[in-house]
C-alpha positions as CSV (number, residue, x, y, z in Angstrom):
1,M,198.5,97.4,247.3
2,L,195.4,98.9,249.0
3,R,193.1,97.0,246.7
4,R,194.1,93.6,247.8
5,P,193.4,94.1,251.6
6,A,190.1,95.8,250.8
7,R,189.0,92.9,248.7
8,F,190.2,90.5,251.3
9,S,188.4,92.4,254.0
10,L,185.2,92.5,252.0
11,A,185.4,88.8,251.4
12,L,185.9,88.2,255.1
13,V,182.9,90.3,256.0
14,A,180.7,88.6,253.4
15,G,181.8,85.2,254.6
16,A,181.1,86.1,258.3
17,V,177.6,87.3,257.4
18,L,176.8,84.1,255.5
19,L,178.1,81.9,258.3
20,S,176.1,83.8,261.0
21,A,173.0,83.6,258.8
22,A,173.5,79.8,258.5
23,A,173.8,79.5,262.3
24,I,170.4,80.9,262.8
25,P,167.9,78.1,262.8
26,P,164.8,78.5,260.7
27,F,161.7,79.8,262.5
28,E,159.5,76.8,262.3
29,P,155.6,77.0,262.3
30,A,155.8,74.5,265.2
31,D,157.7,77.0,267.3
32,E,155.4,79.9,266.4
33,Y,152.4,77.6,267.2
34,L,153.7,76.7,270.7
35,A,154.6,80.4,271.3
36,A,151.0,81.3,270.5
37,L,149.8,78.9,273.1
38,R,152.3,80.1,275.7
39,K,151.2,83.7,275.2
40,H,148.1,82.8,277.3
41,C,150.0,81.1,280.1
42,G,148.3,81.4,283.4
43,R,145.0,82.5,282.0
44,A,141.7,80.6,281.6
45,F,138.9,80.9,279.1
46,E,135.3,79.7,278.8
47,G,134.1,77.8,275.8
48,Q,131.1,76.4,274.2
49,L,130.2,73.3,272.2
50,V,129.5,73.9,268.6
51,D,127.0,71.5,266.9
52,P,126.9,69.0,269.8
53,Q,126.2,65.4,269.0
54,P,124.5,62.7,271.1
55,A,127.9,61.4,272.1
56,D,128.6,64.8,273.7
57,S,125.5,64.7,276.0
58,A,127.6,64.7,279.2
59,M,129.0,68.1,278.3
60,R,125.7,69.8,277.4
61,G,124.8,72.4,280.0
62,Q,128.2,72.2,281.7
63,R,130.6,75.1,282.0
64,L,133.7,74.4,279.7
65,V,136.9,76.0,280.8
66,M,140.4,75.7,279.4
67,H,143.4,76.9,281.4
68,V,146.8,77.3,279.9
69,R,148.7,76.0,282.9
70,G,152.1,74.5,282.0
71,C,154.2,76.6,279.7
72,G,157.7,75.1,279.6
73,D,158.9,72.8,276.8
74,T,155.6,71.1,277.2
75,V,152.4,73.2,277.2
76,R,149.6,71.7,279.4
77,I,146.1,72.9,279.0
78,P,143.6,71.4,281.4
79,F,140.0,71.2,280.0
80,H,137.4,71.3,282.7
81,V,133.9,70.1,282.1
82,G,131.8,71.4,285.0
83,A,133.4,70.0,288.2
84,N,135.2,67.3,286.2
85,R,138.9,68.2,286.1
86,S,140.1,64.9,284.5
87,R,141.2,66.1,281.1
88,T,144.4,67.9,280.0
89,W,145.7,68.6,276.5
90,V,149.5,68.2,276.3
91,F,151.5,69.8,273.5
92,T,155.1,68.9,273.1
93,R,157.7,70.0,270.5
94,T,159.2,67.1,268.6
95,A,162.1,67.1,266.2
96,A,159.7,67.4,263.3
97,S,156.7,69.3,264.6
98,V,154.3,69.2,267.6
99,R,152.7,66.3,269.4
100,L,149.3,66.4,271.1
101,K,148.4,63.9,273.8
102,H,145.3,63.6,276.0
103,D,146.1,63.1,279.7
104,H,143.0,61.7,281.5
105,R,143.1,61.3,285.3
106,H,140.8,60.1,288.1
107,E,140.0,62.3,291.0
108,D,142.8,60.6,293.1
109,G,145.3,61.6,290.4
110,S,145.8,58.1,288.9
111,E,145.7,57.7,285.2
112,D,142.5,56.6,283.5
113,A,142.7,53.4,281.5
114,V,142.1,55.5,278.4
115,T,144.8,58.2,278.5
116,Q,147.9,59.4,276.6
117,Y,146.2,59.0,273.2
118,G,146.8,61.5,270.4
119,G,149.4,62.0,267.7
120,D,151.8,64.1,265.8
121,A,150.9,67.1,263.6
122,R,150.5,66.3,260.0
123,A,152.6,68.1,257.4
124,G,151.3,71.4,256.3
125,G,150.6,72.8,259.8
126,T,150.9,76.5,260.3
127,A,151.6,78.9,263.2
128,S,147.9,79.0,263.9
129,I,146.5,75.6,263.1
130,M,147.8,72.0,263.4
131,A,146.0,68.7,262.6
132,F,147.1,65.8,264.7
133,A,146.5,62.3,263.3
134,A,146.0,59.3,265.7
135,D,149.3,57.5,266.3
136,S,149.9,53.8,266.6
137,F,149.6,53.9,270.4
138,T,146.1,55.5,270.0
139,S,145.1,52.9,267.4
140,A,146.1,50.0,269.8
141,L,144.4,51.6,272.8
142,L,141.2,52.7,271.0
143,P,140.8,50.8,267.7
144,A,137.7,52.9,266.8
145,A,139.9,56.1,267.1
146,R,142.5,55.0,264.6
147,T,141.2,57.5,262.1
148,N,140.9,60.4,264.6
149,V,142.2,63.7,263.6
150,W,142.3,66.5,266.2
151,T,142.6,70.0,264.9
152,V,143.7,72.7,267.2
153,Q,143.6,76.3,266.0
154,I,144.7,79.4,267.9
155,T,144.2,82.9,266.7
156,P,144.5,86.2,268.6
157,T,140.8,85.9,269.5
158,Q,139.9,82.2,269.6
159,Y,141.1,78.8,270.5
160,V,139.3,75.9,268.7
161,Y,139.7,72.2,269.6
162,E,138.0,69.9,267.1
163,L,137.9,66.1,266.6
164,R,137.0,64.4,263.4
165,R,136.8,60.7,263.0
166,E,137.5,60.2,259.3
167,G,135.1,57.9,257.5
168,T,132.4,58.5,260.1
169,E,130.0,61.2,261.2
170,R,131.7,61.6,264.5
171,R,132.6,65.3,265.2
172,F,133.3,67.3,268.3
173,R,134.1,71.0,268.4
174,V,134.6,73.5,271.3
175,E,135.5,77.1,270.8
176,F,137.0,79.4,273.4
177,D,136.9,83.2,273.4
178,L,140.5,84.4,274.1
179,T,139.4,88.0,274.5
180,K,137.5,87.3,277.7
181,P,139.7,85.6,280.4
182,V,137.8,84.0,283.3
183,A,138.8,83.1,286.8
184,V,141.5,80.4,286.9
185,P,140.0,77.1,288.0
186,S,141.3,74.6,290.5
187,A,144.2,72.4,289.4
188,P,143.4,69.4,287.2
189,W,143.3,66.0,288.9
190,G,146.7,64.5,289.2
191,S,148.5,67.9,289.2
192,K,151.7,67.9,291.3
193,D,151.6,71.7,291.9
């Protein structure tokens, strides 16, 4: 008689373990990726252009600073070029992965005509690197950018933002040293806080 209750108890315990394991959502690379960005919340870092092209001439000689500023469901990273505080990279978790948008503002806070472009991460992204292909909104807004792919990599020591326009020679790359925080810059244009 003792065997039946023991087997029954063992079956109940095994079933409970399986059910509890099924209730734990898988740890997605997208969640790890956003957590890696959030780890630097409130800090700023200086960067440098790598292999600048003629199209990047306005950035040459300018101080480049990223500031991990918004760290809720959406991670906002203003990118300051000298005194110009018009650019913010916006990372949002989607049902499938991560979305990157570029929020461009005028000094008065109003949106630039060219803003909110970007796209969703391609399949195969990892906890440290995601490639974001231009979405249909971007293609309609900027037809020349329809083949853009933005790759953003974050490691314990470096943040890299890179643009490739597939099928062309257009490239842009800026690297930030995450081991050397700098003074937090002024708020980006259009910031409400």
